[in-house]
Backbone as CSV, one residue per row, in Angstrom:
resi,resn,N_x,N_y,N_z,CA_x,CA_y,CA_z,C_x,C_y,C_z
1,MET,403.099,116.262,171.658,402.315,115.880,170.483,401.200,114.922,170.907
2,PRO,399.944,115.191,170.493,398.839,114.306,170.878,398.982,112.941,170.210
3,PRO,398.472,111.882,170.841,398.575,110.543,170.259,397.742,110.424,168.986
4,ASN,398.238,109.619,168.034,397.475,109.410,166.799,396.351,108.409,167.047
5,ASN,395.506,108.214,166.036,394.352,107.324,166.191,394.765,105.883,166.451
6,ASN,395.874,105.456,165.842,396.344,104.091,166.077,396.654,103.873,167.554
7,THR,397.255,104.884,168.169,397.584,104.792,169.591,396.324,104.830,170.442
8,LYS,395.399,105.740,170.110,394.156,105.856,170.880,393.351,104.557,170.840
9,ASN,393.297,103.940,169.649,392.478,102.734,169.473,393.257,101.445,169.714
10,ASN,394.555,101.598,169.963,395.442,100.441,170.123,395.313,99.493,168.926
11,GLY,395.077,100.087,167.741,394.946,99.278,166.534,394.418,100.101,165.377
12,VAL,394.347,99.469,164.196,393.859,100.165,163.001,393.385,99.129,161.983
13,LYS,392.418,99.534,161.168,391.848,98.644,160.147,392.028,99.285,158.776
14,ASN,392.379,98.470,157.761,392.507,98.954,156.387,391.987,97.896,155.423
15,GLY,391.649,98.337,154.216,391.192,97.411,153.190,391.686,97.846,151.825
16,ILE,391.927,96.876,150.945,392.349,97.170,149.580,391.700,96.160,148.644
17,ALA,391.243,96.641,147.475,390.533,95.782,146.526,391.444,95.388,145.374
18,ASN,391.281,94.157,144.896,392.004,93.648,143.735,391.040,93.630,142.552
19,ASN,391.317,94.427,141.520,390.379,94.547,140.407,390.322,93.289,139.549
20,GLU,391.341,92.451,139.617,391.335,91.224,138.822,390.504,90.140,139.497
21,THR,390.774,89.887,140.771,390.064,88.823,141.488,388.789,89.331,142.155
22,LYS,388.675,90.658,142.309,387.567,91.304,143.013,387.554,90.973,144.503
23,GLU,388.625,90.381,144.989,388.717,90.131,146.424,389.134,91.411,147.149
24,ILE,388.602,91.586,148.346,388.998,92.698,149.205,389.846,92.121,150.331
25,THR,391.058,92.599,150.450,391.937,92.149,151.528,391.854,93.145,152.673
26,TRP,391.432,92.648,153.828,391.311,93.475,155.028,392.484,93.180,155.955
27,THR,393.043,94.220,156.546,394.086,94.043,157.555,393.647,94.712,158.848
28,VAL,393.867,94.009,159.955,393.552,94.546,161.278,394.828,94.478,162.110
29,ASP,395.342,95.638,162.466,396.537,95.690,163.312,396.091,95.909,164.752
30,ILE,396.484,94.986,165.627,396.043,95.052,167.021,397.239,95.183,167.964
31,ASN,396.932,95.671,169.159,397.934,95.920,170.205,399.080,96.776,169.675
32,TYR,398.678,97.824,168.973,399.640,98.771,168.402,400.576,99.320,169.476
33,ASN,400.051,99.467,170.691,400.850,100.036,171.790,401.732,99.000,172.481
34,GLN,401.638,97.747,172.035,402.459,96.648,172.550,402.385,96.559,174.078
35,LEU,401.150,96.486,174.555,400.893,96.392,175.988,400.907,94.933,176.440
36,GLU,401.109,94.742,177.730,400.972,93.411,178.327,399.484,93.158,178.551
37,LEU,398.924,92.214,177.789,397.493,91.931,177.862,397.282,90.484,178.292
38,ASP,396.257,90.271,179.129,396.012,88.933,179.672,395.083,88.090,178.807
39,ASN,394.110,88.738,178.157,393.099,87.948,177.445,392.566,88.733,176.244
40,ALA,393.437,88.992,175.283,393.065,89.802,174.119,392.236,88.980,173.134
41,LYS,391.236,89.643,172.524,390.372,88.986,171.545,390.130,89.910,170.358
42,LEU,389.868,89.291,169.220,389.450,90.031,168.027,388.186,89.378,167.488
43,ILE,387.153,90.193,167.270,385.900,89.713,166.686,385.601,90.568,165.463
44,ASP,385.431,89.918,164.320,385.196,90.650,163.075,384.039,89.990,162.331
45,GLU,382.903,90.670,162.319,381.721,90.142,161.640,381.681,90.681,160.216
46,ILE,381.659,89.766,159.243,381.669,90.153,157.837,380.309,90.741,157.461
47,ALA,380.322,91.846,156.709,379.074,92.499,156.294,378.241,91.562,155.421
48,GLU,376.921,91.797,155.395,375.988,90.895,154.722,376.235,90.777,153.222
49,ASN,376.801,91.814,152.598,377.000,91.764,151.146,378.331,91.124,150.752
50,GLN,379.040,90.548,151.735,380.331,89.929,151.456,380.382,88.516,152.028
51,SER,381.290,87.725,151.463,381.558,86.382,151.973,383.045,86.259,152.273
52,LEU,383.362,85.595,153.365,384.753,85.350,153.725,385.350,84.320,152.776
53,VAL,386.531,84.607,152.252,387.233,83.658,151.386,387.855,82.576,152.269
54,ASP,387.490,81.331,152.007,387.969,80.218,152.828,389.493,80.167,152.857
55,GLY,390.022,79.945,154.049,391.460,79.768,154.202,392.288,81.027,154.071
56,SER,391.639,82.190,154.098,392.384,83.436,153.855,392.904,84.104,155.132
57,VAL,392.503,83.603,156.303,392.927,84.250,157.552,394.412,83.993,157.802
58,LYS,395.126,85.062,158.073,396.570,84.990,158.295,396.939,85.926,159.444
59,ILE,397.874,85.505,160.293,398.326,86.326,161.421,399.840,86.490,161.336
60,SER,400.291,87.735,161.452,401.729,88.023,161.419,402.112,88.868,162.623
61,GLU,403.323,88.652,163.114,403.874,89.545,164.128,404.214,90.882,163.478
62,THR,404.139,91.945,164.260,404.533,93.258,163.755,405.397,93.969,164.787
63,THR,406.100,94.979,164.309,406.806,95.902,165.195,406.424,97.318,164.770
64,ILE,406.600,98.252,165.674,406.288,99.657,165.402,407.591,100.443,165.463
65,ASN,407.947,101.097,164.348,409.217,101.823,164.356,409.065,103.201,164.999
66,GLY,410.148,103.951,165.024,410.160,105.240,165.707,409.219,106.268,165.107
67,ASP,408.850,106.085,163.832,407.914,107.003,163.181,406.464,106.560,163.325
68,GLY,406.266,105.442,164.028,404.907,104.936,164.211,404.432,104.034,163.091
69,ASP,405.322,103.701,162.143,404.947,102.819,161.036,404.908,101.367,161.501
70,ILE,404.005,100.606,160.909,403.853,99.192,161.254,404.721,98.358,160.318
71,ILE,405.611,97.559,160.889,406.522,96.717,160.119,406.079,95.262,160.279
72,ILE,405.845,94.597,159.146,405.362,93.220,159.168,406.520,92.262,159.420
73,GLY,406.293,91.317,160.338,407.306,90.329,160.675,406.901,88.929,160.257
74,ASN,407.169,87.956,161.107,406.952,86.550,160.783,405.472,86.189,160.723
75,ASP,405.168,85.256,159.828,403.831,84.665,159.762,403.719,83.655,160.906
76,VAL,402.786,83.910,161.823,402.639,83.031,162.990,401.234,82.426,163.046
77,THR,400.602,82.313,161.882,399.241,81.763,161.837,399.178,80.400,162.514
78,GLY,400.208,79.586,162.292,400.230,78.241,162.864,400.185,78.218,164.379
79,ASN,400.642,79.291,165.018,400.631,79.345,166.487,399.229,79.551,167.049
80,PHE,398.294,79.959,166.173,396.946,80.288,166.646,395.875,79.419,165.983
81,THR,396.290,78.304,165.394,395.343,77.472,164.642,394.109,77.119,165.449
82,ASP,394.301,76.734,166.710,393.164,76.332,167.545,392.479,77.521,168.204
83,LYS,392.950,78.737,167.904,392.352,79.945,168.489,391.535,80.736,167.460
84,ILE,391.569,80.268,166.191,390.870,80.976,165.113,389.551,80.271,164.812
85,ARG,388.454,81.029,164.818,387.147,80.491,164.448,386.567,81.351,163.323
86,THR,386.046,80.677,162.305,385.510,81.405,161.142,384.115,80.903,160.785
87,ASN,383.282,80.668,161.771,381.930,80.170,161.525,380.977,81.312,161.178
88,ASN,380.022,81.013,160.270,378.923,81.940,159.971,379.404,83.346,159.606
89,ASN,380.407,83.404,158.715,380.910,84.696,158.231,381.433,85.578,159.362
90,LEU,382.023,84.929,160.353,382.581,85.637,161.505,384.023,85.191,161.704
91,VAL,384.912,86.160,161.858,386.301,85.859,162.199,386.489,86.195,163.677
92,GLU,386.855,85.194,164.454,387.036,85.394,165.892,388.346,84.734,166.307
93,ILE,389.197,85.509,166.973,390.507,85.001,167.386,390.719,85.304,168.865
94,ASP,390.996,84.267,169.642,391.346,84.427,171.055,392.869,84.458,171.159
95,PHE,393.417,85.647,171.308,394.874,85.770,171.390,395.405,85.368,172.764
96,GLY,394.563,85.533,173.801,395.016,85.206,175.147,396.034,86.221,175.637
97,PRO,396.996,85.786,176.478,398.008,86.720,176.995,399.041,87.064,175.913
98,ILE,399.191,88.355,175.624,400.163,88.803,174.615,400.826,90.093,175.078
99,HIS,401.991,90.347,174.541,402.646,91.652,174.687,403.095,92.157,173.317
100,GLN,402.928,91.290,172.312,403.335,91.548,170.936,402.206,92.262,170.181
101,SER,402.568,93.060,169.186,401.566,93.588,168.253,401.446,92.617,167.083
102,TYR,400.221,92.521,166.517,399.962,91.560,165.452,399.154,92.207,164.326
103,ARG,399.270,91.605,163.147,398.393,91.946,162.024,397.581,90.714,161.645
104,VAL,396.264,90.893,161.599,395.362,89.847,161.116,394.919,90.247,159.710
105,GLU,395.021,89.317,158.786,394.661,89.588,157.390,393.688,88.520,156.905
106,PHE,392.677,88.948,156.169,391.760,87.993,155.544,391.122,88.654,154.332
107,ALA,390.465,87.842,153.514,389.878,88.354,152.274,388.385,88.068,152.234
108,THR,387.650,88.990,151.604,386.222,88.793,151.355,385.946,89.053,149.884
109,ILE,384.764,88.625,149.443,384.347,88.866,148.064,382.854,89.154,148.063
110,ASP,382.422,89.949,147.094,381.002,90.285,146.989,380.170,89.009,146.901
111,LYS,379.080,88.962,147.659,378.315,87.723,147.788,377.650,87.303,146.485
112,ASP,377.128,88.258,145.691,376.437,87.874,144.454,377.247,88.168,143.196
113,GLY,378.431,88.781,143.345,379.294,89.016,142.192,378.856,90.145,141.288
114,ILE,377.877,90.953,141.725,377.413,92.100,140.937,377.807,93.371,141.687
115,TYR,378.629,94.198,141.034,379.238,95.334,141.722,378.504,96.626,141.358
116,ASN,377.403,96.872,142.057,376.570,98.040,141.787,377.241,99.321,142.269
117,SER,376.839,100.436,141.666,377.468,101.719,141.984,377.208,102.146,143.424
118,ASP,376.064,101.731,143.983,375.724,102.146,145.344,376.155,101.126,146.394
119,GLU,376.890,100.106,145.964,377.341,99.076,146.904,378.419,99.655,147.817
120,VAL,378.290,99.391,149.111,379.279,99.846,150.091,379.962,98.618,150.679
121,TYR,381.274,98.575,150.560,382.042,97.465,151.118,382.762,97.986,152.359
122,GLU,382.268,97.564,153.508,382.824,98.063,154.753,383.014,96.921,155.735
123,ASN,383.810,97.196,156.742,384.101,96.171,157.728,384.499,96.843,159.034
124,THR,383.974,96.312,160.121,384.324,96.796,161.453,384.826,95.631,162.290
125,ALA,386.028,95.763,162.786,386.595,94.759,163.684,386.506,95.276,165.114
126,GLN,386.247,94.376,166.020,386.166,94.734,167.440,387.365,94.118,168.154
127,PHE,388.265,94.979,168.595,389.431,94.517,169.350,389.151,94.705,170.832
128,ILE,389.248,93.611,171.574,388.978,93.627,173.015,390.280,93.289,173.731
129,PRO,391.026,94.304,174.161,392.311,94.027,174.816,392.153,93.449,176.222
130,ARG,391.073,93.837,176.879,390.815,93.345,178.237,389.326,93.505,178.527
131,LYS,388.844,92.847,179.546,387.434,92.899,179.903,387.015,94.339,180.187
132,GLY,385.915,94.751,179.543,385.392,96.095,179.766,385.969,97.145,178.835
133,GLU,386.891,96.760,177.953,387.486,97.719,177.009,387.339,97.178,175.589
134,GLU,386.771,97.994,174.697,386.566,97.584,173.314,386.973,98.716,172.379
135,HIS,387.563,98.346,171.252,387.926,99.322,170.223,387.333,98.860,168.895
136,ASN,386.474,99.690,168.300,385.895,99.382,166.996,386.780,99.975,165.900
137,LEU,387.332,99.104,165.082,388.261,99.505,164.025,387.551,99.361,162.687
138,TYR,387.360,100.480,161.990,386.505,100.519,160.793,387.306,100.872,159.543
139,ALA,386.890,100.279,158.414,387.445,100.652,157.110,386.410,100.355,156.036
140,ASN,386.517,101.034,154.897,385.654,100.740,153.752,386.454,100.912,152.468
141,VAL,386.014,100.229,151.417,386.701,100.321,150.128,385.671,100.435,149.012
142,THR,386.130,100.934,147.870,385.342,100.970,146.645,386.084,100.171,145.588
143,LEU,385.361,99.329,144.865,385.986,98.534,143.814,386.183,99.377,142.557
144,PRO,387.279,99.163,141.824,387.492,99.894,140.571,386.350,99.639,139.588
145,ASN,385.882,100.696,138.912,384.819,100.607,137.898,383.500,100.086,138.458
146,GLN,383.313,100.242,139.738,382.087,99.771,140.379,380.869,100.455,139.758
147,GLY,379.870,99.669,139.364,378.645,100.210,138.789,378.731,100.536,137.309
148,GLU,379.865,100.262,136.661,380.014,100.565,135.235,379.674,99.316,134.422
149,PHE,378.438,99.277,133.920,377.965,98.128,133.153,377.940,98.400,131.649
150,LEU,377.710,99.656,131.272,377.611,99.980,129.850,378.018,101.428,129.614
151,GLY,378.851,101.632,128.602,379.269,102.983,128.231,379.535,103.036,126.736
152,LYS,379.485,104.232,126.174,379.676,104.368,124.729,380.403,105.663,124.419
153,LYS,381.297,105.587,123.431,381.989,106.789,122.967,382.223,106.674,121.468
154,GLY,382.346,107.820,120.811,382.560,107.838,119.371,383.672,108.786,118.988
155,LEU,384.342,108.483,117.871,385.452,109.302,117.391,385.323,109.493,115.886
156,HIS,385.435,110.742,115.438,385.353,111.035,114.005,386.661,110.636,113.332
157,ASN,386.565,109.702,112.401,387.727,109.239,111.645,387.801,110.043,110.345
158,LYS,388.682,111.041,110.310,388.757,111.946,109.161,389.323,111.261,107.925
159,GLU,390.165,110.242,108.120,390.768,109.560,106.974,389.739,108.728,106.213
160,ASP,388.900,108.001,106.960,387.919,107.115,106.321,386.537,107.750,106.216
161,TRP,386.399,108.957,106.737,385.108,109.641,106.755,384.032,108.783,107.429
162,THR,384.416,108.237,108.566,383.478,107.428,109.350,383.467,107.936,110.789
163,ILE,382.491,107.458,111.540,382.495,107.628,112.991,382.762,106.254,113.586
164,ASP,383.820,106.137,114.361,384.198,104.860,114.965,383.661,104.820,116.398
165,TRP,382.814,103.834,116.655,382.131,103.726,117.940,382.738,102.613,118.788
166,THR,382.768,102.841,120.099,383.189,101.813,121.057,382.146,101.734,122.164
167,ILE,381.631,100.532,122.389,380.715,100.289,123.504,381.466,99.473,124.551
168,ASP,381.575,100.016,125.750,382.216,99.301,126.862,381.154,98.499,127.607
169,VAL,381.397,97.202,127.720,380.442,96.304,128.371,381.066,95.725,129.641
170,ASN,380.396,95.934,130.765,380.771,95.317,132.045,382.186,95.680,132.500
171,LYS,382.502,96.974,132.487,383.806,97.396,133.009,383.945,97.068,134.492
172,SER,382.821,96.869,135.171,382.858,96.508,136.593,383.314,95.072,136.815
173,LYS,383.329,94.270,135.731,383.682,92.845,135.810,382.768,92.090,136.770
174,SER,381.492,92.449,136.719,380.495,91.744,137.518,380.180,90.386,136.896
175,LYS,379.509,89.545,137.667,379.056,88.246,137.176,377.654,88.436,136.603
176,LEU,377.546,88.436,135.261,376.285,88.739,134.594,375.885,87.595,133.665
177,THR,374.587,87.364,133.562,374.074,86.327,132.665,373.032,86.938,131.726
178,ASN,372.842,86.271,130.585,371.841,86.691,129.594,372.040,88.152,129.177
179,VAL,373.280,88.506,128.887,373.605,89.893,128.549,373.364,90.145,127.063
180,THR,372.514,91.128,126.770,372.273,91.566,125.399,372.516,93.069,125.319
181,VAL,373.289,93.481,124.319,373.570,94.900,124.091,372.904,95.301,122.780
182,LYS,372.049,96.315,122.845,371.368,96.811,121.653,371.774,98.258,121.406
183,ASP,371.928,98.607,120.124,372.284,99.980,119.773,371.567,100.361,118.485
184,ASN,370.908,101.501,118.530,370.187,102.014,117.367,370.793,103.355,116.985
185,LEU,371.410,103.410,115.817,372.062,104.645,115.387,371.072,105.710,114.941
186,GLY,369.862,105.305,114.635,368.881,106.284,114.199,369.148,106.755,112.774
187,GLU,368.506,107.846,112.407,368.637,108.366,111.049,369.901,109.212,110.909
188,GLY,370.351,109.363,109.668,371.505,110.219,109.393,372.823,109.478,109.370
189,GLN,372.828,108.179,109.736,374.041,107.375,109.682,373.721,106.032,109.037
190,ILE,374.753,105.382,108.537,374.620,104.039,107.981,375.555,103.115,108.750
191,LEU,375.000,102.109,109.378,375.802,101.139,110.111,376.585,100.270,109.130
192,LEU,377.905,100.213,109.300,378.762,99.376,108.457,378.934,98.027,109.149
193,GLU,378.095,97.071,108.744,378.006,95.798,109.464,379.329,95.041,109.491
194,ASP,380.108,95.143,108.413,381.351,94.364,108.356,382.441,94.909,109.282
195,THR,382.185,96.036,109.959,383.185,96.587,110.886,382.928,96.158,112.332
196,ILE,381.848,95.436,112.578,381.487,95.071,113.951,382.469,94.034,114.497
197,LYS,383.054,94.339,115.647,383.989,93.426,116.304,383.688,93.391,117.803
198,VAL,383.892,92.228,118.408,383.721,92.072,119.857,385.010,91.483,120.417
199,LYS,385.584,92.163,121.406,386.837,91.713,122.018,386.740,91.822,123.532
200,LYS,387.544,91.015,124.196,387.719,91.203,125.631,388.553,92.467,125.826
201,ALA,388.190,93.299,126.784,388.899,94.564,126.997,390.388,94.313,127.219
202,GLY,391.214,95.064,126.493,392.657,94.927,126.621,393.262,93.861,125.742
203,SER,392.423,93.138,124.978,392.913,92.071,124.110,392.741,92.468,122.646
204,HIS,393.603,91.920,121.786,393.476,92.145,120.346,392.720,91.005,119.664
205,ASP,392.440,89.944,120.407,391.784,88.768,119.833,390.270,88.958,119.830
206,GLU,389.687,88.758,118.664,388.239,88.896,118.548,387.524,87.655,119.066
207,LEU,386.348,87.874,119.671,385.495,86.756,120.038,384.882,86.174,118.769
208,GLU,384.499,84.914,118.840,383.973,84.231,117.664,382.456,84.356,117.600
209,LYS,382.003,84.972,116.507,380.562,85.119,116.307,379.923,83.747,116.128
210,GLY,378.801,83.530,116.786,378.117,82.251,116.709,378.518,81.292,117.805
211,THR,379.718,81.491,118.353,380.192,80.655,119.460,380.188,81.430,120.767
212,ASP,380.821,82.609,120.745,380.897,83.437,121.952,379.726,84.411,122.063
213,TYR,379.177,84.785,120.915,378.058,85.725,120.925,377.252,85.562,119.641
214,THR,376.027,86.054,119.681,375.206,86.096,118.472,374.999,87.552,118.080
215,LEU,374.904,87.783,116.774,374.746,89.136,116.248,373.502,89.201,115.379
216,TYR,372.698,90.238,115.634,371.518,90.489,114.805,371.567,91.942,114.363
217,VAL,371.466,92.158,113.056,371.495,93.511,112.505,370.270,93.716,111.632
218,LYS,369.588,94.826,111.858,368.469,95.218,111.010,368.548,96.721,110.800
219,GLY,368.876,97.109,109.569,369.032,98.530,109.280,370.167,99.119,110.096
220,ASN,369.859,100.147,110.865,370.869,100.806,111.699,370.836,100.334,113.147
221,THR,370.217,99.187,113.381,370.130,98.637,114.729,370.928,97.342,114.813
222,LEU,371.745,97.233,115.851,372.477,95.988,116.077,372.133,95.456,117.464
223,SER,372.184,94.138,117.586,371.920,93.479,118.863,372.927,92.352,119.032
224,ILE,373.661,92.381,120.128,374.673,91.364,120.417,374.321,90.702,121.742
225,THR,374.243,89.378,121.733,373.946,88.611,122.942,375.121,87.696,123.252
226,PHE,375.651,87.818,124.462,376.743,86.945,124.893,376.162,85.581,125.259
227,GLN,376.827,84.521,124.794,376.287,83.178,124.937,376.321,82.671,126.372
228,ASP,377.374,83.005,127.098,377.568,82.451,128.436,377.563,83.560,129.481
229,GLU,377.640,83.147,130.724,377.837,84.100,131.815,379.147,84.846,131.586
230,ILE,379.148,86.150,131.839,380.381,86.923,131.666,380.834,87.484,133.010
231,THR,382.145,87.507,133.191,382.745,88.084,134.397,383.885,89.025,134.036
232,ASP,384.080,89.247,132.740,385.135,90.139,132.264,384.526,91.370,131.601
233,ALA,385.396,92.318,131.276,384.978,93.508,130.538,385.193,93.274,129.047
234,TYR,384.279,93.808,128.224,384.347,93.612,126.778,384.189,94.944,126.056
235,GLU,384.657,94.960,124.804,384.492,96.125,123.945,383.835,95.699,122.640
236,ILE,382.789,96.410,122.269,382.157,96.233,120.965,382.521,97.459,120.134
237,THR,383.138,97.241,118.984,383.524,98.366,118.129,382.878,98.207,116.754
238,TYR,382.537,99.336,116.161,382.002,99.339,114.797,382.054,100.767,114.265
239,SER,381.800,100.904,112.989,381.846,102.222,112.355,380.533,102.510,111.643
240,SER,380.297,103.799,111.436,379.119,104.221,110.668,379.533,105.352,109.745
């Protein structure tokens, strides 16, 4: 059986995104083959659109089972305190002589907090097991609801003879300021102003008009402006 990529590269890189915190947790597994190495190093330069989360670097021992799966062992970050450097958005670790396999874990976050649809979150770690040998370990992730700033859907309510509208605001949970949502129903419908509600997505509690947002209605046009910077997803509902 030919060797898998983990064996060929003597390591592997993975990433996973947290939709609540928007942090991306990167893991770099090195010395997968558990070789005797004299001067192993890991260099990981954070991409320009991300920032390293302070204090997030962690090192754990690992073992490789008979199926080639990586099993996480003890946290040994303290053993490498003076070997870890995190200057200028760079993670650099001098492992020195090792025979153990390790997992390095750290977190990054989008630098400006705006999660555009075309944003690419990627990371390449360079594992140097010995002089003259380098392995580039690459991974990329996509954030949930990335690029979703505004959406709208409607449902015919046969009981009340209305159309119930929902506007989704900032499903990407980006950091946005001066947000105003405008909607013009046009002719053929009548906006029912007393049905307008603004809630945080997933919550039953309404935001307070005049405190959390301002509302302006003229005819069949409504305009809602959020008072503060928003980092959550919201729903505007109303009927016509």
